[in-house]
TIVO-2410 file (N, C-alpha, C; in nm, 3 decimals):
# residues 125
REC num residu      c1      c2      c3 atome chaine
REC   1      M  -2.634  -0.248   1.680     N      A
REC   1      M  -2.575  -0.148   1.745    CA      A
REC   1      M  -2.471  -0.140   1.743     C      A
REC   2      E  -2.376  -0.228   1.741     N      A
REC   2      E  -2.247  -0.292   1.668    CA      A
REC   2      E  -2.156  -0.270   1.575     C      A
REC   3      Y  -2.250  -0.170   1.492     N      A
REC   3      Y  -2.237  -0.094   1.357    CA      A
REC   3      Y  -2.190   0.024   1.416     C      A
REC   4      L  -2.326   0.048   1.508     N      A
REC   4      L  -2.316   0.231   1.534    CA      A
REC   4      L  -2.225   0.222   1.596     C      A
REC   5      W  -2.091   0.195   1.726     N      A
REC   5      W  -2.031   0.189   1.768    CA      A
REC   5      W  -1.873   0.160   1.689     C      A
REC   6      A  -1.870   0.071   1.553     N      A
REC   6      A  -1.812   0.041   1.513    CA      A
REC   6      A  -1.728   0.149   1.408     C      A
REC   7      F  -1.881   0.197   1.362     N      A
REC   7      F  -1.873   0.327   1.309    CA      A
REC   7      F  -1.815   0.483   1.385     C      A
REC   8      L  -1.876   0.467   1.516     N      A
REC   8      L  -1.856   0.615   1.575    CA      A
REC   8      L  -1.727   0.601   1.626     C      A
REC   9      V  -1.640   0.502   1.651     N      A
REC   9      V  -1.488   0.445   1.676    CA      A
REC   9      V  -1.412   0.489   1.556     C      A
REC  10      G  -1.410   0.395   1.451     N      A
REC  10      G  -1.329   0.448   1.328    CA      A
REC  10      G  -1.409   0.557   1.244     C      A
REC  11      G  -1.457   0.604   1.341     N      A
REC  11      G  -1.502   0.765   1.238    CA      A
REC  11      G  -1.404   0.833   1.331     C      A
REC  12      A  -1.383   0.829   1.468     N      A
REC  12      A  -1.321   0.901   1.550    CA      A
REC  12      A  -1.115   0.904   1.537     C      A
REC  13      F  -1.095   0.779   1.494     N      A
REC  13      F  -0.976   0.738   1.442    CA      A
REC  13      F  -0.923   0.846   1.307     C      A
REC  14      C  -1.067   0.843   1.233     N      A
REC  14      C  -1.060   0.898   1.122    CA      A
REC  14      C  -1.061   1.065   1.184     C      A
REC  15      A  -1.119   1.075   1.269     N      A
REC  15      A  -1.098   1.199   1.292    CA      A
REC  15      A  -0.986   1.314   1.351     C      A
REC  16      I  -0.923   1.159   1.406     N      A
REC  16      I  -0.805   1.189   1.497    CA      A
REC  16      I  -0.682   1.238   1.318     C      A
REC  17      G  -0.674   1.178   1.287     N      A
REC  17      G  -0.626   1.135   1.159    CA      A
REC  17      G  -0.615   1.306   1.100     C      A
REC  18      Q  -0.729   1.319   1.096     N      A
REC  18      Q  -0.759   1.494   1.027    CA      A
REC  18      Q  -0.707   1.583   1.138     C      A
REC  19      L  -0.746   1.589   1.232     N      A
REC  19      L  -0.745   1.650   1.290    CA      A
REC  19      L  -0.566   1.663   1.273     C      A
REC  20      L  -0.427   1.587   1.254     N      A
REC  20      L  -0.307   1.558   1.287    CA      A
REC  20      L  -0.267   1.653   1.152     C      A
REC  21      I  -0.373   1.611   0.986     N      A
REC  21      I  -0.324   1.725   0.845    CA      A
REC  21      I  -0.357   1.871   0.939     C      A
REC  22      D  -0.443   1.852   0.936     N      A
REC  22      D  -0.525   2.033   0.965    CA      A
REC  22      D  -0.379   2.121   1.035     C      A
REC  23      L  -0.382   2.073   1.173     N      A
REC  23      L  -0.270   2.139   1.301    CA      A
REC  23      L  -0.194   2.082   1.301     C      A
REC  24      T  -0.124   2.003   1.224     N      A
REC  24      T   0.023   1.977   1.262    CA      A
REC  24      T   0.081   2.017   1.185     C      A
REC  25      A   0.234   1.976   1.130     N      A
REC  25      A   0.349   1.956   0.983    CA      A
REC  25      A   0.309   1.808   1.023     C      A
REC  26      M   0.265   1.692   1.064     N      A
REC  26      M   0.241   1.583   1.029    CA      A
REC  26      M   0.248   1.556   0.911     C      A
REC  27      T   0.349   1.477   0.803     N      A
REC  27      T   0.352   1.437   0.696    CA      A
REC  27      T   0.200   1.285   0.651     C      A
REC  28      P   0.132   1.287   0.585     N      A
REC  28      P   0.056   1.133   0.617    CA      A
REC  28      P   0.087   1.071   0.637     C      A
REC  29      A   0.250   1.036   0.570     N      A
REC  29      A   0.353   0.898   0.613    CA      A
REC  29      A   0.360   0.915   0.782     C      A
REC  30      R   0.406   1.044   0.784     N      A
REC  30      R   0.423   1.000   0.944    CA      A
REC  30      R   0.307   0.981   1.032     C      A
REC  31      I   0.204   1.048   0.980     N      A
REC  31      I   0.100   1.023   1.062    CA      A
REC  31      I   0.006   0.919   1.087     C      A
REC  32      L   0.101   0.760   0.932     N      A
REC  32      L   0.045   0.666   0.898    CA      A
REC  32      L   0.158   0.572   0.992     C      A
REC  33      V   0.181   0.596   0.999     N      A
REC  33      V   0.409   0.570   1.102    CA      A
REC  33      V   0.348   0.529   1.302     C      A
REC  34      T   0.272   0.689   1.314     N      A
REC  34      T   0.179   0.737   1.414    CA      A
REC  34      T   0.109   0.593   1.454     C      A
REC  35      Y   0.010   0.594   1.363     N      A
REC  35      Y  -0.128   0.518   1.460    CA      A
REC  35      Y  -0.027   0.350   1.413     C      A
REC  36      V   0.006   0.325   1.344     N      A
REC  36      V   0.019   0.174   1.366    CA      A
REC  36      V   0.122   0.181   1.483     C      A
REC  37      V   0.230   0.267   1.473     N      A
REC  37      V   0.300   0.194   1.601    CA      A
REC  37      V   0.231   0.241   1.790     C      A
REC  38      S   0.098   0.291   1.680     N      A
REC  38      S   0.028   0.351   1.826    CA      A
REC  38      S  -0.007   0.202   1.863     C      A
REC  39      G  -0.140   0.202   1.782     N      A
REC  39      G  -0.176   0.038   1.756    CA      A
REC  39      G  -0.043  -0.051   1.818     C      A
REC  40      V   0.085  -0.088   1.777     N      A
REC  40      V   0.157  -0.176   1.868    CA      A
REC  40      V   0.122  -0.182   2.031     C      A
REC  41      V   0.187  -0.080   2.058     N      A
REC  41      V   0.216  -0.034   2.186    CA      A
REC  41      V   0.087  -0.037   2.296     C      A
REC  42      L  -0.032   0.009   2.215     N      A
REC  42      L  -0.168  -0.019   2.260    CA      A
REC  42      L  -0.192  -0.152   2.275     C      A
REC  43      G  -0.173  -0.234   2.199     N      A
REC  43      G  -0.182  -0.348   2.191    CA      A
REC  43      G  -0.097  -0.464   2.271     C      A
REC  44      A   0.072  -0.365   2.270     N      A
REC  44      A   0.148  -0.469   2.372    CA      A
REC  44      A   0.058  -0.440   2.527     C      A
REC  45      L   0.097  -0.338   2.560     N      A
REC  45      L  -0.011  -0.301   2.665    CA      A
REC  45      L  -0.117  -0.371   2.761     C      A
REC  46      G  -0.202  -0.408   2.617     N      A
REC  46      G  -0.341  -0.461   2.676    CA      A
REC  46      G  -0.448  -0.349   2.656     C      A
REC  47      I  -0.387  -0.255   2.607     N      A
REC  47      I  -0.515  -0.117   2.654    CA      A
REC  47      I  -0.619  -0.123   2.464     C      A
REC  48      Y  -0.546  -0.203   2.368     N      A
REC  48      Y  -0.663  -0.208   2.235    CA      A
REC  48      Y  -0.691  -0.339   2.217     C      A
REC  49      E  -0.722  -0.402   2.348     N      A
REC  49      E  -0.785  -0.533   2.353    CA      A
REC  49      E  -0.917  -0.550   2.352     C      A
REC  50      P  -0.959  -0.409   2.494     N      A
REC  50      P  -1.081  -0.412   2.545    CA      A
REC  50      P  -1.144  -0.265   2.384     C      A
REC  51      I  -1.109  -0.188   2.308     N      A
REC  51      I  -1.153  -0.091   2.270    CA      A
REC  51      I  -1.213  -0.242   2.146     C      A
REC  52      V  -1.160  -0.318   2.094     N      A
REC  52      V  -1.179  -0.414   1.988    CA      A
REC  52      V  -1.225  -0.520   2.026     C      A
REC  53      D  -1.260  -0.502   2.096     N      A
REC  53      D  -1.386  -0.574   2.196    CA      A
REC  53      D  -1.521  -0.497   2.196     C      A
REC  54      F  -1.535  -0.404   2.217     N      A
REC  54      F  -1.619  -0.323   2.200    CA      A
REC  54      F  -1.649  -0.238   2.034     C      A
REC  55      A  -1.598  -0.195   1.934     N      A
REC  55      A  -1.589  -0.129   1.834    CA      A
REC  55      A  -1.578  -0.263   1.708     C      A
REC  56      G  -1.539  -0.359   1.764     N      A
REC  56      G  -1.496  -0.448   1.666    CA      A
REC  56      G  -1.447  -0.448   1.539     C      A
REC  57      A  -1.447  -0.394   1.360     N      A
REC  57      A  -1.410  -0.361   1.305    CA      A
REC  57      A  -1.363  -0.200   1.332     C      A
REC  58      G  -1.437  -0.126   1.350     N      A
REC  58      G  -1.427  -0.008   1.330    CA      A
REC  58      G  -1.302   0.030   1.435     C      A
REC  59      A  -1.216  -0.108   1.499     N      A
REC  59      A  -1.118  -0.084   1.548    CA      A
REC  59      A  -0.977  -0.140   1.480     C      A
REC  60      T  -1.040  -0.272   1.413     N      A
REC  60      T  -0.913  -0.357   1.353    CA      A
REC  60      T  -0.868  -0.296   1.212     C      A
REC  61      V  -1.014  -0.185   1.176     N      A
REC  61      V  -0.964  -0.202   0.984    CA      A
REC  61      V  -0.877  -0.078   0.982     C      A
REC  62      P  -0.867  -0.025   1.124     N      A
REC  62      P  -0.794   0.136   1.096    CA      A
REC  62      P  -0.706   0.048   1.082     C      A
REC  63      L  -0.556   0.152   1.044     N      A
REC  63      L  -0.385   0.138   1.058    CA      A
REC  63      L  -0.341   0.131   1.253     C      A
REC  64      T  -0.388   0.107   1.300     N      A
REC  64      T  -0.385   0.141   1.467    CA      A
REC  64      T  -0.440   0.000   1.492     C      A
REC  65      G  -0.564  -0.094   1.421     N      A
REC  65      G  -0.585  -0.195   1.451    CA      A
REC  65      G  -0.451  -0.287   1.339     C      A
REC  66      F  -0.380  -0.214   1.261     N      A
REC  66      F  -0.336  -0.352   1.179    CA      A
REC  66      F  -0.179  -0.373   1.279     C      A
REC  67      G  -0.141  -0.196   1.385     N      A
REC  67      G  -0.014  -0.250   1.471    CA      A
REC  67      G  -0.072  -0.318   1.567     C      A
REC  68      Y  -0.197  -0.328   1.633     N      A
REC  68      Y  -0.234  -0.426   1.705    CA      A
REC  68      Y  -0.212  -0.532   1.725     C      A
REC  69      N  -0.245  -0.577   1.568     N      A
REC  69      N  -0.262  -0.714   1.539    CA      A
REC  69      N  -0.105  -0.734   1.473     C      A
REC  70      L  -0.062  -0.696   1.453     N      A
REC  70      L   0.085  -0.760   1.446    CA      A
REC  70      L   0.169  -0.754   1.525     C      A
REC  71      A   0.134  -0.671   1.712     N      A
REC  71      A   0.210  -0.748   1.825    CA      A
REC  71      A   0.074  -0.811   1.893     C      A
REC  72      K  -0.023  -0.880   1.849     N      A
REC  72      K  -0.100  -0.967   1.880    CA      A
REC  72      K   0.016  -1.111   1.851     C      A
REC  73      G   0.027  -1.055   1.656     N      A
REC  73      G   0.103  -1.159   1.642    CA      A
REC  73      G   0.210  -1.229   1.703     C      A
REC  74      V   0.283  -1.126   1.799     N      A
REC  74      V   0.424  -1.131   1.795    CA      A
REC  74      V   0.411  -1.238   1.935     C      A
REC  75      R   0.353  -1.153   1.991     N      A
REC  75      R   0.348  -1.180   2.088    CA      A
REC  75      R   0.290  -1.380   2.093     C      A
REC  76      K   0.186  -1.395   2.047     N      A
REC  76      K   0.111  -1.543   2.007    CA      A
REC  76      K   0.248  -1.626   1.962     C      A
REC  77      A   0.380  -1.624   1.845     N      A
REC  77      A   0.483  -1.658   1.832    CA      A
REC  77      A   0.543  -1.644   1.881     C      A
REC  78      V   0.585  -1.568   1.983     N      A
REC  78      V   0.691  -1.604   2.123    CA      A
REC  78      V   0.684  -1.682   2.215     C      A
REC  79      T   0.549  -1.651   2.239     N      A
REC  79      T   0.529  -1.773   2.325    CA      A
REC  79      T   0.512  -1.937   2.273     C      A
REC  80      E   0.450  -1.949   2.122     N      A
REC  80      E   0.504  -2.097   2.081    CA      A
REC  80      E   0.627  -2.122   2.040     C      A
REC  81      D   0.639  -1.963   1.955     N      A
REC  81      D   0.824  -2.076   1.886    CA      A
REC  81      D   0.980  -1.993   1.965     C      A
REC  82      G   0.958  -1.906   2.082     N      A
REC  82      G   1.046  -1.865   2.128    CA      A
REC  82      G   1.098  -1.736   2.075     C      A
REC  83      L   1.149  -1.670   2.094     N      A
REC  83      L   1.249  -1.580   1.998    CA      A
REC  83      L   1.237  -1.631   1.858     C      A
REC  84      I   1.258  -1.663   1.759     N      A
REC  84      I   1.256  -1.683   1.676    CA      A
REC  84      I   1.075  -1.603   1.627     C      A
REC  85      G   0.968  -1.650   1.713     N      A
REC  85      G   0.917  -1.575   1.689    CA      A
REC  85      G   0.851  -1.437   1.694     C      A
REC  86      S   0.944  -1.326   1.790     N      A
REC  86      S   0.964  -1.186   1.712    CA      A
REC  86      S   1.017  -1.143   1.582     C      A
REC  87      L   1.052  -1.232   1.539     N      A
REC  87      L   1.047  -1.225   1.383    CA      A
REC  87      L   0.933  -1.241   1.277     C      A
REC  88      T   0.914  -1.333   1.331     N      A
REC  88      T   0.810  -1.443   1.261    CA      A
REC  88      T   0.705  -1.406   1.251     C      A
REC  89      G   0.592  -1.376   1.359     N      A
REC  89      G   0.499  -1.317   1.490    CA      A
REC  89      G   0.382  -1.207   1.389     C      A
REC  90      G   0.511  -1.122   1.341     N      A
REC  90      G   0.396  -1.018   1.320    CA      A
REC  90      G   0.339  -1.112   1.128     C      A
REC  91      L   0.460  -1.089   1.116     N      A
REC  91      L   0.428  -1.117   0.944    CA      A
REC  91      L   0.349  -1.216   0.927     C      A
REC  92      E   0.296  -1.338   1.044     N      A
REC  92      E   0.215  -1.407   0.992    CA      A
REC  92      E   0.087  -1.379   0.979     C      A
REC  93      A   0.056  -1.301   1.112     N      A
REC  93      A  -0.066  -1.245   1.143    CA      A
REC  93      A  -0.115  -1.165   1.070     C      A
REC  94      C  -0.073  -1.047   0.968     N      A
REC  94      C  -0.119  -1.042   0.918    CA      A
REC  94      C  -0.046  -1.066   0.764     C      A
REC  95      A  -0.018  -1.098   0.747     N      A
REC  95      A  -0.007  -1.177   0.613    CA      A
REC  95      A  -0.092  -1.150   0.539     C      A
REC  96      G  -0.208  -1.202   0.563     N      A
REC  96      G  -0.375  -1.178   0.466    CA      A
REC  96      G  -0.375  -1.021   0.412     C      A
REC  97      G  -0.378  -0.908   0.548     N      A
REC  97      G  -0.358  -0.808   0.518    CA      A
REC  97      G  -0.282  -0.720   0.396     C      A
REC  98      I  -0.130  -0.751   0.430     N      A
REC  98      I  -0.056  -0.711   0.333    CA      A
REC  98      I  -0.001  -0.831   0.237     C      A
REC  99      T  -0.089  -0.888   0.180     N      A
REC  99      T  -0.086  -0.946   0.026    CA      A
REC  99      T  -0.227  -0.899  -0.013     C      A
REC 100      A  -0.303  -0.845   0.082     N      A
REC 100      A  -0.421  -0.744  -0.013    CA      A
REC 100      A  -0.380  -0.609  -0.018     C      A
REC 101      A  -0.323  -0.607   0.055     N      A
REC 101      A  -0.275  -0.427   0.006    CA      A
REC 101      A  -0.161  -0.451  -0.155     C      A
REC 102      V  -0.085  -0.540  -0.185     N      A
REC 102      V  -0.051  -0.564  -0.269    CA      A
REC 102      V  -0.104  -0.559  -0.327     C      A
REC 103      V  -0.140  -0.646  -0.351     N      A
REC 103      V  -0.282  -0.693  -0.525    CA      A
REC 103      V  -0.373  -0.560  -0.505     C      A
REC 104      F  -0.380  -0.482  -0.478     N      A
REC 104      F  -0.513  -0.412  -0.467    CA      A
REC 104      F  -0.392  -0.290  -0.512     C      A
REC 105      A  -0.261  -0.257  -0.449     N      A
REC 105      A  -0.141  -0.175  -0.501    CA      A
REC 105      A  -0.162  -0.207  -0.677     C      A
REC 106      L  -0.096  -0.305  -0.681     N      A
REC 106      L  -0.089  -0.325  -0.832    CA      A
REC 106      L  -0.192  -0.344  -0.908     C      A
REC 107      T  -0.315  -0.361  -0.896     N      A
REC 107      T  -0.427  -0.354  -0.971    CA      A
REC 107      T  -0.474  -0.229  -1.015     C      A
REC 108      A  -0.457  -0.117  -0.908     N      A
REC 108      A  -0.506  -0.013  -0.954    CA      A
REC 108      A  -0.348   0.063  -1.075     C      A
REC 109      A  -0.268   0.024  -1.026     N      A
REC 109      A  -0.140   0.086  -1.132    CA      A
REC 109      A  -0.165  -0.005  -1.231     C      A
REC 110      V  -0.225  -0.107  -1.297     N      A
REC 110      V  -0.290  -0.120  -1.453    CA      A
REC 110      V  -0.393  -0.091  -1.432     C      A
REC 111      V  -0.472  -0.030  -1.385     N      A
REC 111      V  -0.609  -0.001  -1.412    CA      A
REC 111      V  -0.568   0.187  -1.457     C      A
REC 112      F  -0.496   0.256  -1.357     N      A
REC 112      F  -0.521   0.410  -1.398    CA      A
REC 112      F  -0.348   0.446  -1.510     C      A
REC 113      G  -0.340   0.299  -1.537     N      A
REC 113      G  -0.236   0.355  -1.624    CA      A
REC 113      G  -0.037   0.321  -1.599     C      A
REC 114      R  -0.052   0.306  -1.511     N      A
REC 114      R   0.101   0.342  -1.456    CA      A
REC 114      R   0.150   0.178  -1.469     C      A
REC 115      G   0.106   0.093  -1.541     N      A
REC 115      G   0.177  -0.026  -1.556    CA      A
REC 115      G   0.196  -0.072  -1.726     C      A
REC 116      D   0.165  -0.180  -1.739     N      A
REC 116      D   0.187  -0.290  -1.868    CA      A
REC 116      D   0.000  -0.345  -1.822     C      A
REC 117      K  -0.020  -0.337  -1.934     N      A
REC 117      K  -0.143  -0.467  -1.917    CA      A
REC 117      K  -0.152  -0.574  -1.980     C      A
REC 118      T  -0.018  -0.632  -1.993     N      A
REC 118      T  -0.013  -0.712  -2.083    CA      A
REC 118      T   0.072  -0.832  -2.026     C      A
REC 119      T   0.158  -0.716  -1.950     N      A
REC 119      T   0.288  -0.857  -1.872    CA      A
REC 119      T   0.215  -0.813  -1.702     C      A
REC 120      G   0.146  -0.703  -1.670     N      A
REC 120      G   0.088  -0.675  -1.539    CA      A
REC 120      G   0.283  -0.606  -1.483     C      A
REC 121      T   0.354  -0.569  -1.508     N      A
REC 121      T   0.421  -0.513  -1.511    CA      A
REC 121      T   0.381  -0.364  -1.429     C      A
REC 122      V   0.477  -0.277  -1.318     N      A
REC 122      V   0.464  -0.175  -1.280    CA      A
REC 122      V   0.566  -0.058  -1.400     C      A
REC 123      T   0.554   0.012  -1.408     N      A
REC 123      T   0.666   0.126  -1.459    CA      A
REC 123      T   0.640   0.249  -1.390     C      A
REC 124      N   0.783   0.334  -1.360     N      A
REC 124      N   0.789   0.476  -1.325    CA      A
REC 124      N   0.756   0.515  -1.458     C      A
REC 125      G   0.640   0.625  -1.426     N      A
REC 125      G   0.640   0.692  -1.582    CA      A
REC 125      G   0.531   0.831  -1.522     C      A
***
């Protein structure tokens, strides 16, 4: 049953994004930012935690989950480290996801011809 709820909740996030693309003048970049900021706000208000508990990966994998993780990391770091935690907590909490995204982007650039396969550097071309 957990897989079904994860699929349905994650699918709902995707459907909302598709509706925003189809029915508004928002660009995908603005939708991305809206999703991340929504996750931060809902996480800060304590609204997103029950969604994560209910849907698991269906709520943590989409971009709203990234924003939620940022807010959660900042909250934890501020309680442990004080004001400096507001600067370090979000990056610390999401370092794995950020690293995976960068590695994937660089790998895709090299594989699909946007980079030099011998040195691994990405070129504009």
